[in-house]
C-alpha positions as CSV (number, residue, x, y, z in Angstrom):
1,M,82.2,176.2,88.5
2,E,84.4,173.8,90.1
3,E,83.3,170.2,90.6
4,T,84.7,168.2,93.3
5,I,85.3,164.4,92.6
6,M,85.5,162.2,95.7
7,V,87.1,158.8,95.4
8,L,86.2,156.3,98.0
9,R,88.4,153.3,98.8
10,E,86.6,150.2,98.1
11,S,87.7,146.6,98.4
12,K,87.1,144.8,95.4
13,R,86.7,141.7,97.4
14,H,83.0,141.0,98.7
15,P,82.5,139.6,102.0
16,W,81.9,136.1,100.6
17,F,85.5,136.0,99.3
18,W,86.8,136.6,102.9
19,I,84.4,133.8,104.4
20,R,85.6,131.3,101.7
21,A,89.3,132.3,102.3
22,I,89.0,131.7,105.9
23,A,87.0,128.5,105.7
24,T,89.7,127.3,103.0
25,L,92.3,128.1,105.3
26,G,90.5,126.4,108.4
27,I,89.9,123.2,106.3
28,W,93.7,123.3,105.2
29,L,94.9,123.7,108.9
30,L,92.5,120.7,110.0
31,W,93.9,118.7,107.3
32,W,97.5,119.6,108.1
33,R,97.1,118.8,111.9
34,N,95.5,115.4,111.0
35,N,98.5,114.2,108.7
36,I,100.9,112.6,111.3
37,L,104.0,110.3,111.0
38,A,104.7,108.7,114.3
39,L,107.6,106.3,115.3
40,T,106.8,103.6,117.9
41,P,109.2,101.1,119.5
42,R,107.8,98.5,117.1
43,S,106.7,100.3,114.0
44,I,106.1,103.6,111.9
45,I,102.7,104.8,111.8
46,R,101.1,107.2,109.2
47,R,97.7,108.6,110.0
48,Q,95.7,111.2,107.8
49,G,92.4,112.4,107.2
50,V,89.9,114.8,108.6
51,F,86.3,113.2,108.3
52,V,87.8,109.8,106.9
53,K,90.8,108.5,108.7
54,H,93.4,106.2,107.1
55,E,96.1,104.7,108.9
56,R,99.1,102.4,107.9
57,A,101.6,100.7,110.2
58,V,104.8,99.3,109.0
59,P,106.8,96.9,111.5
60,L,110.4,98.0,112.0
61,N,111.7,94.8,111.1
62,Q,110.2,95.0,107.7
63,V,111.8,98.5,106.7
64,Q,114.3,98.1,104.0
65,D,114.7,101.7,102.6
66,I,113.9,105.4,103.9
67,S,114.4,107.9,101.1
68,I,114.5,111.6,101.5
69,S,113.9,114.1,98.7
70,Y,114.4,117.8,99.0
71,G,113.5,120.6,96.7
72,F,115.7,123.8,96.7
73,F,113.6,126.0,98.6
74,R,112.1,123.4,100.8
75,R,115.8,122.4,101.8
76,M,116.3,125.9,102.9
77,F,113.4,125.6,105.4
78,G,114.4,122.2,106.5
79,L,111.7,120.4,104.8
80,G,111.7,117.2,102.8
81,D,109.7,114.1,101.6
82,I,110.0,110.8,103.3
83,R,109.6,107.5,101.4
84,I,109.5,104.3,103.3
85,E,109.9,101.1,101.5
86,T,109.3,97.6,103.2
87,A,110.3,94.0,102.5
88,G,107.6,91.9,100.4
89,S,106.4,94.9,98.6
90,S,107.7,96.5,95.3
91,A,106.0,99.9,96.0
92,T,106.6,102.6,98.6
93,E,104.5,101.8,101.6
94,I,104.5,105.3,103.3
95,V,105.1,108.7,101.7
96,M,105.0,111.8,104.0
97,H,105.5,115.3,102.3
98,D,107.1,118.2,103.9
99,V,108.4,116.6,107.1
100,D,110.4,119.0,109.4
101,S,114.0,117.6,109.8
102,P,113.6,114.6,107.6
103,D,117.3,113.6,108.4
104,A,116.5,113.5,112.1
105,F,113.5,111.3,111.7
106,R,115.4,108.8,109.5
107,S,118.2,108.6,112.1
108,R,115.7,108.1,114.8
109,V,114.0,105.2,112.8
110,F,117.5,103.4,112.3
111,E,118.1,104.0,116.1
112,A,114.9,102.2,116.8
113,I,115.6,99.4,114.4
114,D,118.8,98.8,116.3
115,A,117.0,98.8,119.4
116,F,114.3,96.6,118.1
117,Y,116.9,93.8,117.3
118,D,118.9,94.3,120.2
119,E,115.9,93.7,122.4
120,G,114.2,90.9,120.1
121,P,114.3,87.0,120.4
122,A,118.1,87.0,119.4
123,A,119.0,89.0,122.3
124,D,117.2,86.5,124.7
125,K,119.3,83.6,123.1
126,R,122.7,85.4,123.9
127,A,121.7,86.0,127.7
């Protein structure tokens, strides 16, 4: 007597696993899209938060240092962390992780600082 054994492919993951996975990805995507570092003609602004929003603005005339740190793999992908320090504070004012092309952002900030001082009150006195 031959006995046939049939094996069905079944996922070890229950439907709730997939619902939680998709929800987690959606929440992470919302957080990622609401994590912004912006450069204006007068300041650098950091906005973050999905449900509770936090915003920090640093005037360009108070920026003292912009540090960039890379990891090995993140550098391969062109990502880095930016830390902005200001005058009058001993701590880092703004930290932004995984910024795309952080060198380009830093050079734009320095160009904006130069433009800020070229257009400021000292430029009015020279004219």
